[in-house]
Structure formats: structure tokens, C-alpha cells
N, C-alpha and C positions, 0 to 999 in steps of 0.2 A: 503494500499499500504506499503511495507517495506521501511523504511528509512535506509540510509547509512551515517554513520559518522566514524571519525577516533578518536581512543582513544589511549592514551600512556600507555602500559603495563610496569610496574616497577617491576623488580625482583631483590632481593638482592643477590649479588655474594658471594660465600664463601670466607672465608679469605685466603685460600692457593693461590689465584690468585692475591692477592693485590700487591706483589713485581713486578710481571710481568706487571701489569697495571700501576703501578707507573712509571716504566721505560718507557713503551709506551707513557704515557702522556708527558714526557719530550720530546720525539722525535716529538710528535704532536705540542707541543709549538714551536719547532724550525721551523717547517713547516709554522705555522701560523705567526710567527714573521717575516720569509722570505717574506710571502705574503704581510705582512703589510709594510714592508720596500720597496719592489719592487713596490707596487702600489703607494706609497707616492712619490717615485722618479719619476715614470712615470706621475704622475698627476701635478708635480711642475716643470718640465722641461721648460726651457725658449726658447727653439727652437720649430719648427714646428712639432716635434715628440711628443708633449704632448699628452697624452692618459689616458682615465679612463678605467683601465683594468677590464675585465669581467672574470667570473669563467673560461671560455674557455681559455683565454689568459694565466691565472695563471697555468691551467692544462698542457698547452703546454710548459710553462717554466719549470716546474717540472717534466716533462717526463723523465723517467729513473732515477729518484732520489732515488727509493726504495732500489737500491744497497748499498747506504750509510747508511742505517738503518737496525738495527738488529730486530726490533719489529714489525714496521708497514710496510704494503705493498703499492702498487700503488693505490688500490682502496680506502684506508683510505686517502692517500695524495689528490686524487681528491676530496674526500668528504670535506676535510678541505679547499680547494681552493674554491669550490662551496659555501660553507657555509660562508666563509669569504667574498666573493663577494657579497652574498645577504644581509649579516648583514650590510656590509658598505654602500651599497646602500640604505638600509632601514634607516640608521642613517644619510645620507646625509653628511658624513665627508670624508677628505682626508685620515685619518688613524683611526684605532681603538686603544684600549688599548693593550699594549704588554702583552704577556701572560708570567708570572714569574714562573720559576720552583723551585726556592728556596727562603728562607728568610721569613720575617714576612709577606710580601704582596704576598705571593705564591698564584698562581691562582689554583682553584680547578680543579682536573684532569678531562680530557674529552678525549674520543677516539671514533671518528665517524667511520662508516663503511657502505657499501652498503649491499643490502638485500642478495645477493648471497654469501657474505663473511661469513656469520654466518650459520653454519649448525648444525643440532641436530643429535647427535650420542648417542642413547639410553637415559640415564639420564644425559648426558654431552652435552655441546655446544662446537663446534669446531670453532674457529677463529684465522686466521694468524699462524697456525701450533700449536696453544696452545688449550688445553682442559680446559673447565671451568664448574664449577657446580654452579647451582644457588638454592636458597630455592623456594618452591611452584612450582615445575617443572610441575605439572598437570596442571597449567594454561596455558601452551604451547600447550596442546592438541588441535588439529583441527584448528589451526590459522596459517595464513601467514603474515609475517611481511614485511614491506616496508623500508628497511634501519633501521637505529637506532644508538645508541651509548652507550658506557659505560660512566657513570657519577660518579663523586665523590661528596659526601656531605662534610659539614664542619667538620664533626667528623672524617672523613677519610675513611668511608666506601664506597664501590663501588656498583653501581646499574646497571643493564642492562635495558635499556629504549627502547621499541620497539613500534613504531606507527603501529596500527593495525586496519584495516577496520572492522567495526561491523555493525549489522543490528538490527534495533528496530522496532516493530510493533506499529504503531499508534494507540492509545487508547483515549477514551473520559474521561475526568476528571469528577469526580462527581460534582464538583462545578464550577461556570462560571469564576469568577475573584477575585482577591485580591489585595489590595495595601499594600506595606510594607514601614514603616518609620524606619529609621536607627537612633540610639542614642547611648548614654553612659551608662545611667542607665540601659536601656534594649538595647542589641544590635540591636534587630529587634522587631517591633510590628506591626502585621497585622491588617487590617481593620475589622476583626472578632475577635479581642482582643486576639489573641494568642501571646505570647511573648517568645522571646529568651533572658534569662537574662544574664547579663554581668558575664563571668566566672572569670575575673581577674587572667587569667593564670599566667602572668608575676609576679604579687603580690604574688601568692601562692608559687612560687619557688624562691623569692627574697632572702630570708635568705640563702638558700642552695647556690644559685648563688654567693651571696656576700662572703661566706665562702670559697667556691672553688677558687674565684679570689683573696682573701687575701693570701691565702696559695700558690698561683702560679700554681693551677692545672688547666692548659688550657683545657686539654682534657675533664675532668670532667665538666668544665664550659660550653663547647660546647654540652655535652651530655644533660645538664639541659636546655639550650636553645632549643635543639631538642625536649625534652619532653614537654615543654611548647607549642611548635608549634604544636606538634602532638595532644595535647589535644584541642587546639583551632580549628585545622582542623577537628577534629572528631566531635565537637559540630556543626560546621557549615555545614558539610556533613549531619549530621542527620537531622538538621532543613531544609536545602534546599531539601533534598529528600522528606521530608513530605510535603512541599509546592508543589513541582512539581507533586506528586502523587495525591494531592487533587485539584488543580486548574487548569483551562484551560488558563487563561490569568493572567499574573503576571506583576505587575507594581512596580518598586522600585524608591525611590527618588534619586535625583542626588546629594546628599551631597558629598562634596569632602574631602577625608581623607587626601589627599597630603596638602591641604591648611591649614586645621585643625592641621596637624601634626607640623606646625611652630608656633603654640600657646603654652600656658601653658598646654593645655589639650593633648599634643603630646603623652605622655605615654599611657593614656586611649584609644586615638584614634588608635594608632598602635596595641594596645593589643585587640582591637574589631574585627579587620579583616574585615571592610566593603568591601574592594576591593575583598578579597577572596570570600565572601558571594556573591557578584555580579557575579563573575566568575563562581562559582558553579552553580547558578541559571541559568545563560545564557546557558552553555553547557548542563546541564541537561534538560533544556527546549528544546533545539535542539533535543536531543535524544528522547525525549518523544513526539515531535510534539506540544509542547506548544508555546504560544505566550509570548515573553518576552520584556520588554521596560523599559527604564530609563526616567522617567519623571521630569519635571521642579517642584521644590518645593517652588517657590517663593509665599509667603503669604498664603501657605496652613495651617500653624499652627494658623493663626489669622482670617481665613475666616470662617463664620458659614456654615456648610453644609445644614442648613435648610432654610435660608433666602438669604445667600450669602453676608451679611454685614461684613465689616472688623472690627469686634469688640473684637478680641482676645488680650491677652496680647502682647506687643511690646517691643523691645530693649533687651539689655543684662540683665537688671533687671528683665524682664519679663520671662526669662527663668526657674526661680524657680517656676512659677505658672504652675502646671500640669493639673489643671482642671479649667474651666471657664464657665460663663453663659452669653450667648449673651443677651445684654441689649436691642435689638430691638424685639427679639421673645421669650426670655426666654428659649431658648434650652441649656441643659447641655452638655458640651464637655470635653472629655478627650483629652489632647493636642497630644498624641502619636497615637490616634486612628482616630479623626475626626477634 
């Protein structure tokens, strides 16, 4: 039975459209901040007219506002209002952060739109009266998008992001199940002893990054950060794809990267990308009709898999012990595998 899932298609916009998109992003920030201010005032009124404003209410208040903007139209304004209402509802807050168009804390550019607003004209895309060209146009062949946005990364490049519905045929994996242990020496170790070694991507580019920062080359520093992030994502993509293609049931330990990021191991934890690996495994498992779960790791590294006795090394000092022998049954264990 064919499975349906939504995937975001990211295409890089060519540089000639950057100035127009930067100007449009400023107008988007103005609409977003208006929604933020209006919603806050409505939610903090002291009389009986206090109200938690919805996306429909904000769209009604901004009706006709497109005449005051040069770049964005009514569909983009409505998309901003609906997005703001959904995001504030999910955050359970009276207001969100203001979007800043200039200065050191400038918000990254973002221009949302509805599906009907973006049309393809040959090798170009047409939006709000402006023609755009993107790289890898062939990836748009035969697909229909459901809204989307133009999004800017930290370096300043713009990307076209299109949520696309895709179908995947359910297949049977050659092997039944696998457990994955997350760590720092090896990012991931499977129960079949396959390992994803720590790449130390941040450390590999540390000298170049420090040199760029000392000389005040902010754009170059951002490019180095992006290079390290891409190397990390590439390794995690390849590992997660190999796991999903091979196993039907996938279990991952519930180790928390956010908690360990507050310790002295923060740099290594953040460089390992545990959360990214879990996300990759989860959505790729959904696409391939695999079973994915996050399991409790409590006492798993000190429990003998043969007899069930809690005879493994304990405490902080026990972390250095990677192999141990059960004193009850004599079974040899690798701490990362069993």
C-alpha cells in the first residue's frame, strides 16, 4: 500500500533576487510585529473585551493593508497572520519575540506565501510580480506544492522551501530489529556492532574559525560554521539511511543532549548531533514504513544481557570502563553494545 508523507524541498535562489527578497523581508517583519503588538494589547486589556486573537481575527484587521507595501501582497500578509497565531498558540505566550530588520540581532529573512502565489514560468518562478531563478530546477518537475516560504540562512543566502506531498512504497527490511546507543567517543553504536565514529567537525574547523573571528571576518566565520554543520548533517544522513534500509524496527536510547549540554561535555555533545540523528531516523522510518521508538536507557549499561544481574561498572568513574565481565555468569560485555 503506498504511503503518503510531506517533505520540504529546499532550492537555493540565485543571487540576483537577494535585494528584492531582503526588502520583502523587512515588510514581513512589520506585519509580524503588528500582529505581535495587537495580540498583546488584546490579551492584556483590563475590561471585558479581553481576547485571545486567532489567525482569522488578525487577517480581518490587516485586510487591505497590501496597498501600503511595495513587495508583499495580501496572500503573504494572511500567511504571516496565520503563522503567527499558530506559533503563539503552540508557545502558550502572550507575545513572541519581535522580528528585527537591522542591527546585530537582525532576524533572518522570511517571506511566506500560499500555493497559488508561486507559479512556474519555464525555467523561472513567478511570485508577487517578480521572476526568480533557482538552482536544480529539474527537481520541480511533476510536483505540486502546498504553500511554502523563502527563507534566509545565517550567511545571507536565500532558499525556496516547498512542502511537497510524496509517496513511498512499503518494503520489508532484510533484518528485524536494532538498538542504537548514543555516545561521544562513537556518536552511535548499534547492537550489531556497527559504529558511527565522532567526526569532531567543530574541532576540525576550529583554527580557521578562530582566525576569521580574530580578523573580524564575520561572513567568513558564518561560512565556516555552515561548512561544519553540512559535514555533520551529511554523516548523519548517510548513517540513518543505512539503518532504515537495513532494519524494520529501530530503537534509540533516550539520552538527553540538552541536559548534557549544560556540563563540561557541552562542546562534544553539541558537535555529535544526537537530536538531529533521532529526527533523521524518525522521519525516514515513517517514509519507509519502519517502526521507530525512543526507549528508556536506565541501567542498560550495567545490566548483564545474559543473566540480568546489575554487575556493570557504575558512577562517573565507571564511565572509563568500556568492557566488563559479569561476575555472576562470566559473560563479556562491550558497554556500548550490550
